[in-house]
C-alpha positions in Angstrom: 104.3 83.4 92.9 102.3 81.8 95.7 105.0 83.0 98.4 104.7 86.6 96.9 100.8 86.3 97.1 100.7 85.2 100.6 103.3 88.1 101.6 101.0 90.8 100.6 97.7 89.2 101.9 97.4 90.3 105.5 94.8 88.9 108.2 92.1 91.3 108.4 92.9 92.9 105.1 90.8 92.4 102.0 93.1 89.7 100.7 92.7 87.7 104.5 88.7 88.0 103.7 88.6 86.9 100.4 90.6 83.8 100.8 88.2 82.5 103.3 85.4 82.7 100.7 86.8 80.5 98.3 86.1 76.9 98.2 88.2 75.6 95.5 91.8 74.8 96.3 93.2 76.0 92.5 95.4 78.8 92.3 93.5 81.9 90.6 95.3 84.1 89.1 92.8 87.0 88.2 92.7 86.6 92.1 96.7 86.6 92.7 96.6 90.2 90.5 93.8 91.6 91.9 95.0 91.3 95.3 98.5 92.6 94.5 97.8 95.4 92.0 95.2 96.6 94.7 98.1 96.7 97.5 100.4 98.5 95.3 98.3 100.6 94.5 97.1 101.5 98.1 100.9 101.5 99.2 101.9 104.0 96.4 98.9 106.5 96.8 99.5 106.2 100.6 103.1 106.9 100.3 102.2 110.1 97.9 100.0 111.4 100.0 102.1 111.3 103.6 105.1 112.3 101.2 103.2 115.0 100.1 102.0 116.1 103.2 105.8 116.3 104.5 106.9 118.4 101.6 104.1 121.0 102.2 104.6 121.2 106.0 108.4 121.5 104.9 107.2 124.7 102.4 105.2 126.1 105.1 108.1 126.0 107.6 110.0 127.7 105.1 108.0 130.6 104.2 107.8 131.4 108.0 111.5 131.3 108.2 111.9 133.5 105.0 109.1 136.1 106.1 110.9 135.9 110.2 114.3 136.5 108.5 112.8 139.3 105.9 111.3 141.0 109.2 114.6 140.8 110.9 116.7 142.9 108.3 114.0 145.2 107.0 112.2 146.0 110.2 113.4 148.1 113.5 112.5 145.4 116.3 111.6 148.3 118.7 109.0 150.6 116.4 108.4 148.0 113.6 109.3 151.0 111.2 110.7 149.6 107.7 114.7 149.9 106.9 113.7 152.4 104.0 111.9 155.0 106.4 115.4 155.4 108.6 117.5 155.7 105.3 115.4 158.5 104.2 116.3 160.4 107.1 
């Protein structure tokens, strides 16, 4: 548990700051769970935000590509009239 705890405590982070404040040498299990749960939650939240941005961006790119393909198939590239207008004539 000690090694796992020190794996997630980085210098400059909350865990590194709080380590300097404790004066007793005994190992505190509450502190262990607080540090690791906060780090895990932050990582999970950040990964979800990052993946949401990526998925949203690819969705927007797909929509733009579908609209472009629809314009290519349904409109005249010279005058911009719809294909159905030419089919009526």
